[in-house]
N, C-alpha and C positions, 0 to 999 in steps of 0.2 A: 489093740492100739487105738488112741483118742480118733474119733468121728469128726473131721472138720465140717464147718457149714460151707458151702460151695460159694465163693464170692463170685457176686454176679453185678460187680460194679463197672466191668469191662464187659465187652461184648465178644461172642464166640465168632474167631477169624478162621476156624477150621473149617467152617461151612458157609452156604451162603454166596450170593454172586459177589465174584472175587472184586472187580475195579469197584465195587460200592462198598464192600468190606474194607480195601484200602483206602477210599477216600475218607471213611467216616472214621477211621483211625488218622488219617494224614491231616485231615483240617484243624482237630484240635492240639495236634504238634505243632502243624504250620503257627497258628495261632500263637500257642506258646513260645517257640522261635522267635516269633515276631516282638512278642514281650520282652523275651530276653534279649534281643538286639537293642530293642528300645529301653530296656533297663542298661544295657552298657553303653549306648549312644547318648543317654540323657548327660552324663559326665561330662564326654567329650563336647557336646552341645554348648551347654552351660560354660563350662571354663572357656571354651574356646569363643564365645562371645562375649561374656563378661570378666575374664581373666586376661586371654591375651593368646596369643599365637605359641608362646614357649607353654603355656599351660597345656593347651590343646595338642601339642608336640608330647607332653611329658605323659597325659594321661589316655593318648591314642596309642600310635605306632608303637615307641619303644617299650613302654610299660605292658600293652597288650601284648606283643609278641612274648615276651618272659613269661607273661601269666598262662598264656594257651600253651608255651613250653613245659611248662612245669606241672601245672593244675590238670591239663590235658592227658598227660602221661599216667597219673594217677587215676584219673575219669576212665581212660581207657583201658587200664589195667583192671579197675571192677567192673569195666562193663561184660568180664567173663561171668559175672554172678548173674546180669541179666538174660545172656542166652543162654545160660545152665538151668533158670528160673523158667522161662518160657517154652522150655523142652520138658521139664518136671511138670508144667502147667499144663501143657497139651495134652501128655501122658497120662495127667490126671494121677499124678504121685505125689498125695499130699504131706507125706511124710517128708519127703524131700524138698519141697515147696518150703515147708516150715523152716528146716535146717539150712536152706538156703537163703533165706530172710535174714537171721539172725547170723549168718557167716558173711553175707554182704555189710551189713550195717556195721558189723564189728570191723570189718577192715576200712570202711568211710571214716571212722573215728580214729585209727592207729594212723590211715594216712594223712587225715588233717592235722593231728598233731606233728607228725614229722614234716608234712609241708610247711608249718609254722616257724618249726625252728631253720629249714633249709631257706626259706625266704627271707628271716632278720638276718641271718649271717653271710649269705651270699650275695644279696642285692647289687651293693656298691661296685663288685668285682662284674657282674653281669653287666650292669649297664656302661662300665669302664669298655669291657670286650666288645659291646655292641657301637662304640665311638660314639655315643650319645653327645650331642652338642654341650659344649659347654653352659652356655644359658639355658641348657632345660636339665642338666644334672640335677640341681638341687631339689626341684619340682618332682620330678621323676622319682629319686631317691626314696622323697617324702612318702607318695601317694604307695610305692611299693611295700615299705615297710608297714605303713597303716594296711594295706590290703591284705598282707598276709596273716595278721590277726584275726582273719575271718574263715581261715581255712576250713575249720572243723565244722561250722554251719554251711558252708558252700558245698561242701563234699557229703554232707548228709543229706541235702538237698539234691543235688544231682544225680546221686546213688540211688538215694529213695524214689525219684522220681521215675529212674529208670527200672528199678523193680515195679512200677505201677503198671509203667507201659508195657513190661513183660506179659502181663495178665491180661493185657488187652483195655487197660483204664488209660486214655490219654486224655480226658476230660478234666480229672482232679489236678494233676501237674499244670496244666493250662491255668485254673484257677487259683493257684498258688502262685504263679508267674504274674497273672494279671494284679493280684496284691501286692507283692515285691515291688512289681515295677512302679506301680502309681506311689508305694512307701517312699522307694528311692527317688524319684521325680519331685515329691514333696519336700523329702530331707536335702534334695540339691539346693533347690529353692531357698530354703531356710538356712542351711551352713553355709552356700556358697554368695548366695546373691545378699540374703538378709543379714546374716553374720560376717560376710566378707572373709570365709577361713579359707578360700582359694582352694587346691588340690586336696588339702588334707580335710575339708569339709565333704569333697567328693568322695574320697576314700572312705571317710566315715559314715557317707550316706548310703554308699554300697553294703559296708559290711552290717549295717543295721537292717538293710532288706533282705539281706542273705540270711540273717537271723529269724527274720518273720517267716520265709518260706521253708526253714529248717522246722520250725516249732510247729508247722501246717501240716509238712509231711508225718513228722513223729505221730501227730493226734492221729492221724488215720489208720499208721501201721500199730499204734500200739492198742486202739479202740476195735480194731477190725476182730471177730468171732470167727474168722476162716481161717484156713491154714497159713494165708498170707499174713501174720501176725508178729509183730515184734514184741517179744518178751523179754525186757530186760534180766530177769531172773536167768533165761534159760540163754541168752547172747554169749554166744563163744565161738570162736573158729575153729570149726571142724575142721580138721587136717583134710579128710578125704577130697570134702568139697573146696576147700581154701586151694588146694594143689590143682583141681580141675579149674576152677576159676581162674588162677594166675597163668595156668597153662593156656587156656584159651586167651586169656585179658592182655597178658605180656605181650605178644604181637601187636595187639590193637593198641595196645599203650604207646608202643614203638613206633607202629604206624605214625599215631599223632604226635611222638616227638620228631618222627621224620620232615613231617610236614612243617613244624614249629620250628626245626632245625634251619629249613629252606628258608623260610619267613625270616625268623631272626639273621641268618646271612644277608638276604635282601635289605634288611632293615638298618644292617650296619652300613652296608654301600650308600642307601638313600639319605642316612645321617651325614655322609661325607660330602654331600651335595648342597648343604646348609639347611636352616631351621625353616625357610619358605616351604622348600621342598619336603622336608620332614613332616610339617604341617598339612601339606598337601596329602603326601600318602597317609597319615592319620585320619583325615576325614575321608578320603577314599575307602580306608579300610572298612568304617562303619555303613558307609553308602553300599560297598562291595557286599558287606555283611548280609544285606537283605535277598541277593541271589543265593548266598549259600544258606538261609535259614530255610529255603525253600528246598533245594535237593538234599540237606541234612535230615529235613521233615520226611522227606521219600526215602532216604537212607534208614531212619529209626522205624519206618512202617513198615518196609520191606524186611529189616532183620527180625522184627517180633512176627511177623507174617510167615516168614520162613523157619523161625524157632516153632512155633505152634504146631505148624503142619508138617515139619520134620520130626518132630517127636511123636504125633499122632500118625505117623508113615502115611504121608500122601502126598508122593512124589510128583506125581501129575497136577496138581495143584499148586505144586510151589514152582513148575516150571510155567504154568498160566500166570501166576500171581506175576514173577520176573518180568515176563514179556509185557504185560498192563501196565506193571510200575514204570518200566522204562518208559513205554509210547506215553505216558502222562507227565513223567520229567521232563522229556524232551520238549514236548509243548510249554511247560512252565518255565523252562530255560531260555526258548526263543522270546516269549512274554517278558521277562526279565528285561534281558539284553535289550529289545526295543524301547521299554521303558525308561532306561537309563541313558541311552543316548538320546532320547527325547528331550527329558527334562534335567540332566546331567547338571548343567550350570546352576538351576534351581536349588539343586539338591544341596551341592558344594555351598551356594549362598548359606545354608543353615547354620555352617560350622565356622565360616572364616569371612570377613567383611574386605579382607586384603585381596586386589584382582590378583596381584600377583600369584597367590595361595591358589586361587580359583582358577587362573589360567593354567597352572601346573597341573593341577588335579585332572582339568578336562581332557589333557594329554593323556595321562595315564588311564583315563576311562576308555578314550578312542582305542587304545592299545589291547585293553583286556575285554571288555564288554561283549565285541561281536562274539567272542570264540568261548562264552560260557558253557555251550551246548557239548563242546569237545570234553567237558568233564564229567558230562551225566552219567557215562556208563562206568567210572571210576568209584561214583558214589553209589550207586544202585547196585553195581556187581561185588564191590567188596561188602555193603550189607548183607547181600545175599549170602554169602560166603561166612561171614560172621554168625548168621541165625543159624547155619549149619554146623558152627563150631569151628571151621575151616579158618583159620584165619593167620597160618604161617607165611603162607605163597602172597597173598595180599601185601602183607608186610614186606616181603621181599621185591614185589613189584615195585610199592610206594618207593621203598630204598633206591632201588635200581632209577626208576622213572623221574623221580620227583627230587631226591635228594641229590643223588651223585650226579645226575647229568646237571643241574643246575650249580651244584658246586664245580663243574669243570668247565661250564660256561661261564660264571662268573669269577672265578681264580683264573683260569686259563685265559679268557679274552677279553672281559669287563674291566678286569684289572688294567688290562694293558693301555684299553680304550676307555675310560670312565665316560660314561653317560648313562642319564636317566633311562630314555627310550630302550637302551640297550639293556638295562637292568630288567625292566619291566616287561619284557617279551618273551622272558624266561619261565612266566605262567602259562602262555597259551602253547609255547612249544613242547613244555613238559607234560602239559594235561596230555596232548594229542597222543606221544609215544607210551605214555602210562594206560591209557584209554585202550591200545590195541592190544596191549599184554593183557589186560583183564578180558576183553573180549575173546582172544585165543583161548584162555586158562577155563574160561566158563564154558565155552563151548564144548570142549572136552569133558569139563566136570558135571556138567548136567546128565551126560548118559549113564552115570553112575548114580542116580538119584535112587532108583529100587534098592541097590545093595546097601546104601548108606541109610535108608529108610529102615531096613531092617538091623543094621548096626546100632541104630538110636535106641530100638526096642529093648 
């Protein structure tokens, strides 16, 4: 069997001081997610300020939720490759590390092609189903159709960077995102402001920057001399690994879909309140994203930490890592809530000039921001379970606590009593219920870790 060099671009998270290892992994992810958020926010900021509130509504809430729904499913489905790779890497199984990379990147290309076709065909119907305002429909459809043309490079970057993080390398995905973000902003300024291309320019800027980040990921993978090498000649969908990836990734993909479905449903209600409310919700989604980027970074960190330590059969280290990650995530959540409540009006002013839009956005902020901490356990504990390959029950909890309860609330009460306030409070209410379910399950599951560690061997 071929002897590979051991990739040293990451760092060992199966040894050392746990909180330090988590933070060393967390901060590059956080900065990377910040640039991802800035990357996505640049379109909304520039079109909102220089094209108008209809354009802001088009590239923000309506299209953003549809993109998250469809793309999120395929990225979640492919996350099974990240989990499996981190376990093989922790167990030092180089043969299966190599096979996992080939299979995961093969899936990225197949999924990207399928997404392009789905997006081009179904975009009009999806926008109509979401009750998109008439004055927003045309720019939203234009943005979506152009955006979906870039699905292959988008998935190559997202899945490829996930594979890099699986071996503990959170630095290079950060560098790639920084380059892509700066490229996106420059192209936005050129195409939207300079050439007056409106939402089409914003979509083209996104595709171009996604392609840049995909090329950078591919350069790293194809030039590696370790088991973590993408070999075009040997890239294939290994049936045994593909089945495991889909078995683990499918619940994660469905979980992403469930979140997005609930958000799409809320967006449909929000759109029914008019363009001002839709634009405010779009801007709030961008501001709100900076909170989620922090919790998401902790979620990715604990997933990789648990995956490697689970594969190395270190159950005590897994338990300690989860406790310490929860503590840090709670502290970060409280900080973000305070920051948004103090400077919310200034944040909204970055996206809109209309005082009515800003006032509506501030009402939304005060209904949600004080309760961010209630979502912390959902993110960290679901990440923990994903790292161990346990993804089915988190999906059930998400379906019940997030999707079903919001659906019952919106269709059973808000439909009869239409109100922006009643629509928005469905977020913190369902976070609390879902957190309780995750906590109860995790407290039972962690007692079985020694057996699960032997099972991973």
